[in-house]
N, C-alpha and C positions, 0 to 999 in steps of 0.2 A: 922846465926842468922835470925830468922823470927820475925818481929815486925809488928803489925797491931793494929788499933783501932777497928777493927771489930772482933766479936767472931769467933772462929774456925768454918769453914764450910760455912761461908757466901760467896756467889758467887761474883766473880769480877763484877764490875759495873763501867762504865765510870764516873758516878757522884761521885765516891769515889777517883778518881785519884788525885784530888787536895790535899786531905788529905794525900795521900801517898807521894806526892811531898813535903809536909810540913815536914813530918817525915824524909825524905831523907835529906832535908836541915838542919834540926835540928841536925842530927847525923853526919854531915860532917864537916871537918875542913875548906874546901873550895869547891866551886862549879865552874866547868869550863864549859862554854857554848861554844860548838864548832860550831854548825850550827843549825838553826831551823827556821821554817817559823814564820810569824808574830803571828799567833794564835797557839801557841804551849804550851804544858804542861811544857816544859822545862823552859819557862819564869816564870811560877808559882814558880818553884823550885828556880830560880834565885832571884825572889822578896822575897821569904821567907828567903833565905840565907842573903840577904842584911838586912832584918828586924831583923834577929837574930845576926847581927854583924859578920857574916862569911865572909871570903874572897870570893869575886865574880869576876871571871875572864872570859874574852871573847876572843876567837881567831878571829883575823881579817881575812877577806876574800876579794877578789877583789871587787871593788865598784859595779860592775854589777851583783854580785851574788844575786839571788832571795831571799836568806835568810837574807839579810842585815837588814830588819826591826826588826828581832828578836834580833839583836845585839844592838839596840838603846834603851835599857831600862833604 
């Protein structure tokens, strides 16, 4: 399945990634965040999942892992 809010042929653009993450969250039963930096698009997806009442799960890593800020949403 291909789903987009953009018309066919529109080139990929980083400014449209948040909209894509919103669609991914809306279409999912649950979102699992495995590891991400503090400024990650994955966090947008997780926030949308929580907003839509989807199950939002995070995998724990050792305390000294650099990605920990991304797990503190």
